[in-house]
N, C-alpha and C positions, 0 to 999 in steps of 0.2 A: 673916421675910424671909430669914434665914440667909445663904447665899452670894450671894444676889441683891439685897442691900440697895441697892446703887447703882442697879441697873436698876429696882427697885421705886420708889425715891424719884424717879428720873427720870420714870417713867410718872406717878406721882402729881403731880409738878410740872407736867408737860405737860398733864394733864387739868385741873388747877386753873387754870392760866394760860389755856389755850385756851377752856375753858367760861366763864371770867371775861370774856374778850374777846367771846365769842358773846353772853353775857348783857348786857353793857354796850352793845354795838353794837345789840342788840335794843331797848334803851331808846331809842336814836337812831332806829331804824326807827319806833317808836311815835310819838315826838315830831315827827318830820319827814315823816310820811306825807302825800301830797298831800291837802289838805282836800276834803271833799265839801261843797259849798256848801249853805246853807239854801235858797237859791233862785238861779236864773240869770235875770237880767232884761235887757231891751234898753235902749238909751240913751233910748228914748221911753217907758220905764216898763212895758212888757209883761212879765209873768211867763212865761218860756219853759218852766221846769221847776223842780221843788223837789227837796230832798234825798230825800224819799220816792219821787219818780218815778225818780231815779237808782238807788236801792237796789232798787226794784221791777224796774227794768230789769236789774240785776245778777242778780236771781232768775230773770227770764225767760231771760236768757242761759244760766244754769246749766241750766235745764230743757230747752234745746235740745241739750245735750251740752257746753256751755261750751268748755273747752279741747280737746275732741275734734272740734270743727268750727271750723277756723281757730284763731287765737291772739289773745291780748291781751298787749301789751308783749313780744311775741316768744315767749311760752310757750303751747304747745299743738300742734295738728296742723298739717300742712304743705301740705295740698291747697287748702283755701279760703284767703282772704287773712288777713293779720294785720289784724284789724278796726280797731285803732288807726291803723295806717299807712294803711289803705284809707279810713277815714272822713276822716282829716286831709287826705289828698290831694284827695279829692272836694270837701270843703268849701273848700279853698284854691282849687281850679280854679273852683268856682262863684263865689267872691268875686271872683276876677280877671275872669271873664267878665262878671259883673254890673257891675263897675266900668268895664270897657272899653266895654260897651254904653251905659252912662250917660254916659261922658265922650266917647267917640269914635264911638259908633253902630255898632260892629262888635265881633266876638268878640276875645278876648285873642290868640289865635293869629294873627290878621290884622294885628296892630299891628306897627309898626317896632320894631327892637331897643331904641332909646333909650326908646320909650314903654313897652315891656315892663319895662325896668329901673326906670323911675320907678314903675310900678304895683306891681312886686314889692317895692320899698322901702316903699311905703305899706302893702302887705300885712303886711310884717314889723312895722311900727310899730303895726298894729292887733292883731296876734296875740301878739307876744312880751311886751309889758308886762303886769304882773300887776295885774288889776283886782279881786282878791279883797279884801274888807273883813273883817278878822278880827272887828271889833266886831259886825257884823250878819250875817256869814256869807254875804254876797251877792257874786256875780260879775256884773259888768256887761259886756255886749258891745255893739258898735256895731250900729246897725240893719242895716247892710250885712252884717255877719257873721250876724246873726239870720236874714236872708233866705237866706244860704248854708246855714245849719244846717237851715232848713226844707226846702230842696231836697234836701239829703243825706238827711234823715230820710225824705222821700217815696220816695227810691230804695230805702232799706232796708225800708220798708214793703212795697214791691212785690217785693223780692228774697226776703224771708222769708215772703211770702204765696204766691200762685199766679198772679201776672201772667204770661200767656202770652208776653209780649214778652221776659221774662227767663228763660224756660225753659232756653235754651242756656247762659246764665250759671250757673244753678243746676246744670246737668249738669257744667259745667266745674269747679265748686266742690265736686262730690259732695254737694250738698244735695238732700234730697227735696223734692217739691212740697209747698207749704204747711207749711214747716218750723215755723212758729209760727202756729197758726190764729187766735188771738185778736188782732184789730186793735189793741185797747187795749194789750195787752202788747207788741205790735210797736212802738208809739209809745214805750213806756217803755224797751224794748231800745235804741232809738235814743238816748234820753237817756243811758243808761249808756255807749254807744259814744262819744257826744260828750264825756262827762266824761273818759274815758281819753285822748281826743285833746287835750282842753284841758290836761291834765297834761303831755302830750308837746309842747305848743307854747307854754306859758306859763312865763316865767322864775321860778325859785324866788326869793323875796325875798332880797336881798343878794348874788345871784350873777348871772352872765350865761349860765347854763345852765337848761334846763327842769327840771321836777320829775323827769323821766326821764333826766337827764344828756344831753339833746339827742337821745335815741333817739325815733323811728326816723330813719334817714338821709332827710332831706327838704330838698333844696337851696332850694326856694321860700321857706322861712322861716329858712334858715341853720342847719338842724340838722346840724352837723358835729361830729366828735369834739372834746371840750374839751381845753385844754392839760393838765389833770390826767389825762385819759384817756391822752394820749400819754406823759406822764411815768411813770405807774404801769404802763403797758405795758412801757416800757423797764426799770423796776425789776423787773417780773415776770421778764424774761429774765435780768437780772443775778442775781437771787436763785436762779433755777433753776441757772445755771452754778455759782454759789458752793455751792449745796446739793449738787450732783453731786460737785464737788471735795471737799467735806467728807466725803461718804459714801464716796468712793473711798479717801481717806486713812484714815478710820476702819475701813473694811473691811480695808484692808491691814495696819494696825498694831494694831488692837484685837481683831480676830476671833481667837478661840481655836480651835485645831485639836486634835482628838484622834481616835484610831482608833475606829471604830464598835465596839460590843460584838459579841461572838460570837453569831450568830443561833441561836435555839433549833432543835431538830430538827423541831418542828412548831409550827404557829401557836398562840401562847399564847391568843389569843382564842377558840379552839375547845376549850380544855381544860375549861371550865365548860359545863354544859348550858344551852341556851337557857331563859330564864325565860318565864312566861306573857305578861308585858308585852312582851317582845322579839318573841315570835311575833305578838302583836297589832299590832305596828308594820307587818306585811306589808301590811295593807289600805291604809295611808297611801301605800305605793309605787304601788298601783294608781291612787289619786287623783292622785298626782304625774304619772304617765305619761298618764292620761286628760286632765288639764288641759293638759299639755305638747302632746299631739297636737292637742287642740282649739285651743290658741293658735297652733300652726303653720298649721293649715288656715284658721282665721279670719284669720290674718295674710296669707296668700296671697290670700284673698278680698278683704280690705281693700285690698291693694296694687293689685288690678285696678280698683278704683274710681278710681285716679289716671288710668286710661285711659278707662274708661266710667264716668262719674260717677254714673249712676243705673241701670246695668245690669251683668249678668254674662253676657258673650258674647251680647248681644242681648236677654236676658230682664230686664225691669224688675223689680228686686227691692228698690229703694230705699224703697218705701212700707212694707215689712215689716221689712227689715234695712238701714236707712240706714248710710251711712259712719260717722256719729257713734256709732252703736250698735256696729258691728262693731269699730271701732277701740277703743272702750271695753272691749269683751270681750277684745280682743287684749292690751291693756296690762294690764288687771286680772287676766286669767288668768295672765300671766307672773309678776306679783307673788305670786299665790296659790300656784302650783305650786312656785316657788322657795322661798317661805317654808315651805310644807308639807314639802318635802324637808329643810330645815334642822331643823324641829321633829322630824321622824322620826329624823334622825341623833342629835339630843339625847336623845330618848326611848330609843333603842337603847343609847346610851352609859351612861345613868343606872344600870341594874343592874350594869354592869361596874364603875362607880365605887363603887357601894354594896356590891357583893359579893352581889348577889341582889335580888329585888324587895322594896321596902318593902310594908307591908300595904296592900291595895286598889290597888296600882299599876296592875294590868291594868284594873280598873274605871275608873280615871281616864283611862287611855289610850283606852279605848272611848268614854267620854263625850266626850272632846275630839274624837275622830274624827267622831262624829255631829254635834257642834256645828259643826265645820268644814264638813260637808256642808250643814247648814242655812244657814250664812252664804254659802257659794258659790251655792247654788240661790236663796236669797232675794235676794242682791245682784244676780245676773244677771237675775232676773225683774224686780226693781225698775228696773234700767236700761232694760229693754225697755218696760215700761209707762210709765215717765217720758217717754221719747222718743216714744212713741205718744200722749202727752198724755192717757192714761187716768187717771193719778194726779192728783188735784186739785192745783193750783199750790202751795197752802200746805203740802202734804205731800210734794212732789217732792223737796226737799232731804233730808228725813228718811228716806224710804223708797224713793226712786227714784235720782236722779243728783245728786251734789254739783257736778259741772261742773269739777272740778279734776283735772288729769292725775295719774294714779297713785293718787289718792284719790277715784275716781269713785263708789264705792259709797255708797248712802244713809247718812246719819249713824247711823240705828238699826243698820244692819249693821256700820258701822265700830265702834260701841260693842260690839256682840256679838263682833266679831273681837278687840277689845282684851281683853274678858273671857276669851275663849278663850286668848289669849296669857298672861294671868295664871294660868289653870288650868295651862297648860304649865309656867310658871315654878314653880308650887307643886309639880308632879310632879317637876321637875328638882331643886329645892332639898331636898325630903324625901329624895332619894337622895344628894345631894352633902354636906349638912351633917354627917351622921355620919362620912363619910370625911374631912372637913376637921378634925374633932376628934381624929382619930387622931394619935398622937405617934410612930408607928413608921416614918416615911419623909418624903421630900421632897414637900411639898404645894403648892409655889409655882405649878406649872403648873395644878394643879386650882383654886387660888384665882383665877388669871387667867381660867380658863374659867368659873368661877362668877360673877365680876364681870360678864363680858360676857354671860352667860346672863341675869343680872338686867337688864342694859341692854336686851337684846332684848325682854324681857317688858314693860318700862316705857316705853321711848322711843317706841313706836308711839303711846302716849297723847298725845304732843305734837301729833298731828293733831287733837285735840279742843279745842285752845285758840283756835280761830276758829269763827265761826258763819256762817250763811247770808248775813248782811248786814254782815259785817266788811269794813272797808276792804281792798281787794285787796292793797295793799302789806304790810299786817300779816298777811293770810292767807298770802302768799308766804313770809314769814319762818318761819311754823310749818310750812307744807307742805314746805319744804326740810329742816326738821329730820327729817322722815320719809323723804323721797325721797333726800336726800343723806346725812344723818348716820346715820339708822337703817339704811338699806340699804347705802350705800357705805362707811360707817365701822365701825359696830358689828358688822354681819354679817361684814365683812372680818376683824376681829380674832377674832371667835368662830370663824370657819372656820380661821384660822391656828392658834389654840390647840387646836381640836378635832383637826385633822390631826396636830399635834405630839403630842397626848396619845395618839392611836391608834398612831402609829409608835413612841412610847416604850413603850407597853403591849405592842406586838408584839416589842419588843426589837431593833428595827432601828436606832434611834438612842439615844444615852444620854439619860437623863432630864435631866441637867445641861445638855447642849447644846440639847435641845428646849425647856427652860424659858428659858434665856438668849436663844435666838433668838426665841422668842415674845414675851418681854417687850420686847426691842429692836424687833421689828417693830411691836408695839402702839404704842410711843412714836413711831416713824416715821410710821405711818399716821395717828395722831391729831394730831400736831403741825401738819400741814397740813390734815388732813381736817376738823377741827372749825371753825376760823375760815374755812377754805376754802369753807364752805357759802355764803358771801356772793358767790362768783364767779357764782352763779346769779342774783344780784339787783343787778347793776350798774345796770340800767335799769328797775327795778321800783318807781320812786318813791322811791328811796333817795338819800342824800347822798354827797358825795365821800369822807368817811371810810369809809363802807361799801365803796366801790369800792377804796379803798386796802387795807383789811383783806383783802378777797376776793382782790385781785390778788397781794398779798405772800404770803399763806399758801397759796393754791391752787397757786402755783408749786412749793411744797414738797411738794404731793401727788404730783407726778411723780417726785420724787427716789427714794423707796424702790422704785419700779417698775423702776428701772435695773438692779437686781441680780436681778430675777426670772428672767432667763435662767439664772443660776447655780442658783436655787431649782428651776427646771424640771429641770436636769440632776441635781440631788441626788435629786429624786423619781424620775426615770427610772432612776437607778443603783440604787435600792432593789430593783428587780426581780430583781437577781442576788444579793441578800444571802442568799437561802435558796430551795431548790426550791419550797417551798409558796407563795412569793410570786407564782408564775405564776398562781395562782388570783385574785389581785387586780390583774392586769395592766391591765385596762380601767378600773377606778377610778383607778389611777395615771396612765394615759394622759389621763384627764379632768383630773387635777390638773396635769399638764404643759401641757395646753391652756389651763388657767386662767392659768398664769404667762405664756404667750405672748400671750394676748389682753389680759391686764392691762397688759403692756408696750405692745402696739400700740393696743388699743382705748381703755383708760383713759389711757395715757401719751401716745402720739403723737397720736392723734385727739382726746384730751381737751385737750392743750395747744394743738392747732391752733385751737381755738375758745376758749381760756382767757384770753388777754390782753384787756384792755378794748378796745383799738383793733380787734382782730380780731373780737371778739364784737359790737362796734358794728355791723359790716356783716354778720355771719354769724348773729346770733341769729334763730332761727325759720326757717332755711333747711335744706336737706337735709343739710348738713354736720353739723347737730346730730343728725340721724337716724343718720349714720355712727357717731358716738360712742356714741349710745344703743344701737344694735344690737350693736356690737362689745364694749361694756362690759357691758351688761345680760345678753345671752346668753353672750358669749364668756367673761366672768368668772363671773357668778353662776349663769348657766345651766349651764355645765360643772361648777361647784362642786356644784350641786344634783344633777346627773346622777351625778357622782362619788360623792357621799354615798349616792344611791339604789342604785347598783350595789354599793357596799361593804356596805351593810346587807343587800341581797338575797343577797350572797355568803355571809353568815353565817347568815341565816335559812334558806337552802336550801343547806347545805354540800355536799349530794350532787349538786347541779346544776353542770355546767360551762358556762361561756359558750361559745356557738357562735362560733367564730373568724370565719367568713365574715359572719355577721350583724353582729358587733361591728365588724369592719373597715368594712363598708358603712355602718353607723350613724355611727361616729366620724368617718371621713374624709368622709362625705357631709355631716355637719353643718358641719365645718370648711370644706370646699370650697364648700358652698352659701353660707356666710356671706361668704367671700372674694369669690365671684362677685357676690353681692348688693351688696356695698359697692363693689367696684372697677369693675364694669361699669355700674352705674346710680346708686346713691345719691351716691357721691363726685363723679362727673362732673357730674351734675345740680346738685349743691350748688356746685361751682366755677363753673359757668356762672351760677348765681344770684348768686354772690358778685360777679362782674364787673358784673352788672346792678345790684346794690345799691350798689356804689361809684360807678358812672357815672351812674345815673339816680335811684335811690332804692329804699327797701325796698318801697314800694307796688308798684313795677314788677316787682321780683324775685319777688314773691308773686302777681302778677296772672295771670289766665287768658290775657291777651294774650301774656305771656311764656311761661308753662308749657305752653301748648297749641301751641307751635311744633313743626313736624314732627320735627326732629332730637331734641328733648327727649322727645317722645312715643315715638320709636323707642328711646331709652335706657330708658324705663320698660317698654316691651315686652321689651327684652333682659333685664330683671330677672327675667322669668318663668323663664329657664333656671336662675338661681341659686335661685329659690324652689323649683323642682321638685327640684333636687339636695338642697336642705335638707329638703324634705318626705320624700324617699326615706330620708335619714339618720334622720329622726325616727321614721318607721314601722319601720325596722330595729331601732332601740333599743327601741321600744315592743313590738315582736313578741318580742324577746329577753326583756324584763323581764316583760311581762304574760303571754304565752302559755307560754314555756318556764319562766319563773321562778316564777310564782304559780299557774298552773293545772295544769301537768303535772309534778307532783312525781315525781322520779325519771326524767324524760324522757331525761336523759343523765347517767350517773354520772361523777364525776371520777376520773381515774386518776393523772395526774402529781402532783396535789397531795397 
């Protein structure tokens, strides 16, 4: 540990404590997950559904795209309704109408206010008490509720089928005709939707809140924020302010300053000849840009479905490429191209660390490349055939579509991708371990890079700890290990350490400062980021302690983002350290963009939906998409592009970046993202927020609300931002693919 003993022990302590909290809280998730009853029976003794029916319905939901078509408990796509909120409201309205007709001979809406109040009170008395019997696993519902459930299930049978009366509704929801062709599976799908609504309306034993902490907002049964929700939201703000104050004091008094080293006359990374494995990394860059461009175009195509739910400028394409499929490909391709760029950067660095290629390194790089191609092609084809219902239902989860956002690829392909990551890890470690054993220098930065390289290789495997029929609360726990912890935490530290290692190797910053800054950053990122995983699970069938942990620690996630403006300036200032730095201007610009979007997208927009009381009304609205676009592309997308451009620069040192193309690409991507967010996604989300607070989540996500003229106009306006973004993406792709990879010697560098 040498001179960094305090920083290392701080990081070790942070990891031990935070993963301890994550693990112990995970036990709470398992113990307190909403029970899936053995059977649901009516008061008159009729068996309405069984546990197997509910789980079969969960599988049916997954086979339709799952979270890529509407959402459950607020997690998923934003065009169709949140099915929990939608089912619950429809069932409540059916109950009230039936009760009003039985008692007064007229519909609920025709009753006097005092009659409505009396019936609403009786409704709450029927729904909120918990009738689950742990001894028998039976849930008992009133006969009136059973009738309301049957009416609601009949609506879903018609919606997911091909009933002509609901064609316009399906169009508004971007659902293809006959979304789920099998009538028996539609009935079981309804059973699953009922169970998610039951958990959202039934009080957890010993509390006055539902299993989902009163989510979704539904005034009819008193689903309002709990007192704990308010208290922990206040604590979240206080912790944020205290954390920022502590960071500023620490930054002012503990940060060490020293003059940067004298820059070398030429780029040290160009002194050694390229190894065969480094040259082999070039084809990875082609895949990165191919997937990037595909993601951008399919994203624009998917966004158009929010205007024409089944068509593309009048052409009905939903039967071949439905919204659930194109959104799956849009999200999955983002994960794949960003991850591939990180893997390529690591493989390029490995020979630099080792001092040349280990034996058979190029063979390993080539094998990994073709393995990734097979996984991409296989998983995309599996998605297509699953949503076309070509794959048999029992195989859909394994080879088609898991139904869970960001982990949509079939389980077989997920395992194959994990094996590929283990191969990448082996290729990295065989280059790193000999360098770590050397006693001739400061290896702390390399150790940090190695630790998080191992984490990248292993932590994706946490997505294998749930199955097709796992309770969705438990599934969410493991899914967020991948989506939040693996992507937002471990990749963040890996990128920080990798960039610091590159700059230190270039001689632009001292090894000591690079190491100290990376260790400190790792502790800051992980102290909030690991337990902060739970801020995604406030309302996913978890208890108040989970909300407390998520709120308290996720507030600290924002704290290190405050200083990223300074980091951006430091990266930008490096361009003047040596004349040869002009050759890496555009990778540097991407790293500057990362710092900006980390502050805005992850910091500002992330905290906007972070406190429990805010997320209670905002979960599943377009405000979530604001954070997702700004953080996923703004941070990890630009990081991946920065790594891609940097690796390209060294693979083809004789090629100079075309200034006009790169300006168009870089500023087009940034401007397009700004336009996308501020002219469409954010305004739509804020209007939805008002509807969620005043009326309920069901209304904020309904076609009645979203198909209003002014909201449709806002979604049309988004087209301008999409076009600007697409132009930027094409410019970068043209630069990298055409000039960089195909036309060797197209333009030689001079200034560098």
